[in-house]
C-alpha positions in Angstrom: 48.3 -15.1 -41.6 44.7 -16.1 -41.9 43.1 -15.5 -45.2 40.6 -12.7 -45.7 37.5 -15.0 -45.8 38.5 -16.5 -42.4 39.0 -13.1 -40.9 35.7 -12.0 -42.2 34.0 -15.0 -40.7 35.6 -14.3 -37.3 34.4 -10.7 -37.4 30.8 -11.8 -38.3 30.8 -14.3 -35.5 32.1 -11.7 -33.0 29.4 -9.2 -34.1 26.7 -11.9 -33.8 27.9 -12.7 -30.3 27.8 -9.1 -29.3 24.3 -8.8 -30.7 23.1 -11.7 -28.6 24.7 -10.2 -25.5 23.0 -6.9 -26.2 19.5 -8.4 -26.3 17.9 -8.0 -22.9 17.1 -11.3 -21.3 13.9 -11.5 -19.1 14.8 -12.4 -15.5 13.7 -15.7 -14.2 12.2 -15.8 -10.7 11.6 -18.6 -8.3 8.0 -19.7 -7.8 8.4 -18.7 -4.1 8.4 -15.1 -5.4 5.5 -15.6 -7.8 3.0 -17.8 -6.0 1.7 -19.1 -2.7 0.3 -22.4 -1.6 -3.4 -22.3 -0.9 -4.1 -21.9 2.8 -0.7 -20.6 3.7 -1.6 -17.0 4.6 -1.7 -14.5 7.5 -4.8 -14.0 9.7 -5.7 -10.6 11.0 -6.3 -10.0 14.7 -7.9 -7.1 16.5 -8.5 -6.0 20.1 -9.4 -3.0 22.3 -7.2 -2.0 25.1 -5.9 0.8 27.3 -2.6 2.7 27.2 -1.4 4.2 30.5 1.5 6.3 31.6 0.9 9.2 29.2 2.2 12.6 30.1 -1.1 14.4 30.2 -1.8 13.7 26.6 -4.4 11.0 27.0 -8.2 11.0 26.4 -10.4 13.7 27.8 -12.6 11.4 29.7 -15.7 13.7 29.6 -15.7 13.4 25.8 -14.6 9.7 25.6 -16.9 7.9 28.1 -15.7 4.5 26.8 -12.3 5.1 28.4 -13.8 5.7 31.8 -16.0 2.7 31.4 -13.1 0.5 30.4 -11.1 1.7 33.5 -14.1 0.9 35.8 -14.4 -2.6 34.3 -10.7 -3.2 34.7 -10.7 -2.0 38.3 -13.6 -4.3 39.1 -11.7 -7.3 37.8 -8.7 -6.3 39.9 -10.9 -6.1 43.0 -11.0 -2.3 43.2 -14.4 -0.7 43.7 -15.1 2.7 42.3 -17.9 4.5 44.0 -20.9 5.2 41.7 -21.0 8.7 40.3 -17.2 9.2 40.6 -15.9 11.6 38.0 -12.5 10.3 37.0 -10.6 13.2 35.3 -7.7 11.1 34.0 -5.4 12.6 31.3 -2.8 9.8 31.4 -5.0 7.1 29.9 -6.1 6.5 26.3 -8.5 3.9 24.7 -6.8 2.2 21.7 -7.3 -0.3 19.0 -4.6 -3.0 18.7 -4.1 -4.9 15.4 -1.7 -7.6 14.4 -1.1 -10.2 11.7 -0.9 -13.8 12.8 1.6 -15.5 10.4 0.9 -19.1 9.1 2.1 -22.0 11.3 2.4 -19.6 14.3 2.6 -21.7 17.5 1.7 -20.9 21.1 4.5 -18.9 22.8 5.7 -17.3 19.5 5.7 -13.5 19.6 4.4 -11.1 16.9 4.4 -7.3 16.4 1.4 -5.2 17.1 0.2 -1.7 16.0 -1.6 0.5 18.6 -3.8 3.3 17.4 -5.7 5.9 19.5 -9.5 5.6 19.4 -10.4 8.8 21.3 -9.0 12.3 21.4 -5.6 11.6 22.9 -2.9 14.0 21.6 0.0 11.6 21.8 0.8 8.0 22.9 4.5 8.7 23.4 5.8 7.1 26.5 2.7 5.0 27.1 2.4 1.3 28.1 -0.3 -1.0 26.6 -2.0 -3.1 29.3 -2.8 -6.7 28.6 -5.1 -6.8 25.6 -6.8 -9.9 24.1 -6.4 -10.1 20.3 -9.3 -11.9 18.6 -9.8 -13.3 15.1 -12.8 -13.3 12.8 -14.4 -16.2 14.7 -14.3 -14.2 18.0 -11.7 -16.5 19.7 -8.6 -15.1 21.4 -5.4 -16.0 19.6 -2.9 -13.7 21.2 -2.3 -11.4 24.2 -0.6 -8.0 23.7 1.2 -5.9 26.3 4.3 -3.6 26.3 5.8 -0.2 25.9 5.0 1.8 22.7 7.4 3.1 20.2 6.0 6.3 18.6 7.9 7.7 15.6 6.4 11.2 15.8 7.4 14.1 18.0 5.8 17.4 19.1 6.0 20.3 21.4 3.7 23.2 22.5 4.0 26.3 24.5 2.0 29.5 24.9 -0.7 28.4 22.5 1.8 27.5 19.7 2.6 23.9 18.8 4.7 22.0 16.3 4.4 18.3 15.3 6.5 15.9 13.2 4.7 12.8 11.9 1.8 11.0 13.6 1.8 10.7 17.4 -1.6 9.0 17.9 -0.3 5.5 16.9 2.7 3.4 17.6 4.2 -0.1 17.4 5.3 -2.7 19.9 7.9 -5.1 18.5 7.2 -8.6 19.7 4.4 -7.1 21.7 2.0 -10.0 21.6 2.3 -13.6 22.5 0.4 -16.3 20.5 -1.9 -18.3 22.7 -3.7 -20.4 20.1 -2.7 -22.0 16.9 -4.8 -21.6 13.7 -5.4 -25.1 12.3 -4.1 -25.4 8.8 -4.4 -28.5 6.5 -1.9 -28.6 3.7 -3.5 -30.2 0.7 -6.2 -32.8 0.5 -6.1 -36.4 1.8 -5.0 -37.7 -1.6 -2.0 -35.3 -1.7 -3.5 -32.7 -4.1 -2.0 -29.2 -3.5 -3.0 -25.9 -5.0 -0.4 -23.3 -6.0 -1.9 -19.8 -6.6 -0.1 -17.2 -8.7 -0.1 -13.7 -7.1 -0.8 -12.2 -10.6 -3.3 -14.2 -12.7 -1.7 -14.8 -16.1 -2.3 -17.7 -18.5 1.2 -17.4 -20.0 2.9 -17.5 -16.6 0.7 -20.4 -15.5 1.6 -22.4 -18.6 5.3 -21.8 -18.1 5.1 -22.7 -14.4 3.4 -26.0 -15.2 6.1 -26.9 -17.8 8.9 -25.9 -15.4 7.5 -28.0 -12.5 6.9 -31.1 -14.7 10.5 -30.7 -16.1 11.9 -30.5 -12.6 10.2 -33.7 -11.4 10.4 -35.5 -14.7 6.7 -36.4 -14.4 3.3 -34.8 -14.9 2.7 -33.6 -11.3 1.3 -30.2 -12.2 -1.7 -29.0 -14.3 -3.2 -25.6 -14.7 -6.8 -25.2 -13.4 -7.0 -21.6 -14.6 -4.9 -18.4 -15.0 -4.1 -18.3 -11.3 -4.4 -21.8 -9.8 -2.0 -24.7 -10.5 -2.9 -28.2 -9.1 -0.1 -30.4 -7.9 -0.1 -34.1 -7.2 2.1 -34.3 -4.0 3.0 -36.9 -1.5 0.5 -38.0 1.1 2.9 -38.1 4.1 3.7 -34.8 5.9 7.5 -35.0 5.7 7.5 -35.9 2.0 4.9 -33.2 1.3 7.1 -30.5 2.9 10.1 -31.6 0.8 7.9 -31.6 -2.3 6.7 -28.0 -1.6 10.2 -26.7 -0.9 11.3 -28.2 -4.2 8.4 -26.6 -6.1 9.3 -23.2 -4.6 12.8 -23.5 -5.9 11.7 -23.9 -9.5 12.6 -20.9 -11.6 10.1 -19.5 -14.1 10.3 -16.5 -16.4 6.9 -14.7 -16.1 5.3 -13.2 -19.1 5.7 -9.4 -19.4 3.0 -7.4 -17.8 0.6 -5.6 -20.1 1.1 -1.9 -20.9 -0.4 0.1 -18.0 -0.6 3.6 -16.8 -1.4 4.1 -13.1 -2.8 7.5 -12.0 -3.1 8.4 -8.3 -5.8 11.1 -8.3 -5.1 12.1 -4.7 -1.3 12.7 -5.0 -1.0 13.5 -8.6 1.4 10.7 -9.3 1.6 9.2 -12.8 3.5 5.9 -13.3 4.0 4.2 -16.7 5.5 0.7 -17.2 7.9 -0.2 -20.0 5.4 -1.4 -22.5 3.5 1.9 -22.8 3.5 3.3 -26.4 1.8 6.2 -28.1 0.3 6.2 -31.5 0.6 9.5 -33.5 -1.7 12.2 -32.0 -1.9 15.9 -31.8 -2.5 17.6 -28.4 -3.2 21.2 -27.6 -2.5 22.2 -24.0 -3.2 25.5 -22.4 -4.0 26.5 -18.8 -7.1 28.4 -17.6 -7.1 30.6 -14.5 -9.8 32.6 -12.8 -8.6 35.6 -10.7 -10.9 37.3 -8.2 -9.6 40.4 -6.5 -11.8 42.0 -3.9 -11.0 45.4 -2.3 -13.1 46.9 0.5 -13.9 50.6 0.7 -15.6 52.6 3.5 -18.6 54.9 2.8 -18.5 57.7 5.4 -21.5 60.0 5.7 -21.2 63.8 6.2 -20.8 65.2 9.7 -24.2 65.3 11.6 -25.8 63.4 8.7 -28.4 60.7 9.1 -26.4 58.1 7.2 -24.3 55.1 8.6 -20.8 54.2 8.0 -20.8 51.2 5.5 -18.1 48.9 4.2 -18.5 48.6 0.4 -16.7 45.6 -1.4 -15.3 46.2 -4.9 -14.5 43.0 -6.8 -12.7 42.5 -10.0 -13.0 39.1 -11.8 -10.7 38.2 -14.7 -10.2 35.0 -16.7 -6.8 34.3 -18.1 -6.1 31.5 -20.6 -2.7 30.7 -21.9 -2.7 29.8 -25.6 -2.2 26.2 -26.5 -0.7 25.1 -29.8 -1.1 21.7 -31.3 1.9 19.4 -30.6 2.6 16.1 -32.1 3.1 13.2 -29.6 4.3 9.8 -30.5 6.4 7.1 -28.9 7.5 3.6 -29.8 9.1 3.0 -26.5 8.9 4.3 -22.9 11.7 6.9 -23.3 10.0 8.4 -26.4 6.7 8.5 -24.6 8.3 10.3 -21.6 10.0 12.8 -24.0 6.7 13.4 -25.9 4.7 14.1 -22.7 7.4 16.3 -21.2 7.4 18.4 -24.4 3.8 19.4 -23.6 5.0 21.2 -20.4 1.9 20.0 -18.5 1.6 19.8 -14.8 0.9 16.3 -13.3 -2.7 17.3 -12.8 -3.0 18.4 -16.4 -1.1 15.3 -17.5 -3.9 13.1 -16.0 -6.5 14.7 -18.2 -4.2 14.5 -21.3 -3.6 10.8 -20.7 -7.4 10.2 -20.3 -8.0 12.0 -23.6 -5.3 10.1 -25.4 -6.8 6.9 -24.2 -10.3 7.9 -25.4 -8.8 8.9 -28.8 -7.1 5.5 -29.1 -3.6 6.9 -29.2 -2.5 5.6 -25.7 -1.8 1.9 -26.1 -2.1 1.0 -22.5 -4.5 0.2 -19.7 -5.4 3.3 -17.7 -5.8 2.6 -14.0 -7.0 5.3 -11.6 -6.5 4.8 -7.9 
């Protein structure tokens, strides 16, 4: 049997091991998830086109003259002459804007998705077909051609003046609906092999860790931080070696520094989001709701028979203000769960919670950045 001191040592070592396992370890991420190489990005494309084949839900051509003009121009290109002054009452056609993202290294012949959105007063694009539409870049050059049948996620029905609709029907998508016609020139790095790696979130600590991890991976000083976002790399000069070098850099794992404490408030939807580093210093908050009620009743003043007066509607309004009492409550939290419990104890609505958080920030009790979107 082991002696008592040896058993005690084993217990202490086991407890220490369990303590180490209980400590949360920050998750390391590959640089492919944290950064992008300079120049490797999408390019936006846009174009104007026509959707045909609609079931009477297209543009009202009297109110959208650009649709009629577009049809006339298209017919002229196809050798069809429309007599001047012809009033084309077409309900199966809609003028649309077509947008797409051209991915990096896209080559001619590759297909990309497009989004089609109504430009006029068309009620629905369901069942429509987009006619050939040139998609242009910021320089005015055509980089892709779009055409195909639309997929609209919404649905609707109407009858007898009543209607019902689910989701949006004035826009849709065409999977692989555009074919790339021109390649965007992209030069990876400089002539001397210098590459730039740009962090998606600027942070000095993450940039420092990334530089050390890259240099440790290659066993040489190939990376240096230019600022909190940009890391300069000394890569090979030949294309094949450069691609292998960039792939190896993307596979390097880095543990990013923890994001600063932040509270994000969406003023339009009333959403409030707190990250794990938000804390509350001791503070007292009084919360009470204020409501104004206006009740209007209408009475009729009727004159006597054969009198000279007129029948008059007389409004009678009562206005009352109600305020619920608010008592001071202590709020404090050293971690996120305590902060959530303290704010829930106030019983405030999301809209009231926004004002409370702003007041706590102004008072210096909310230890976090307050971002309103």
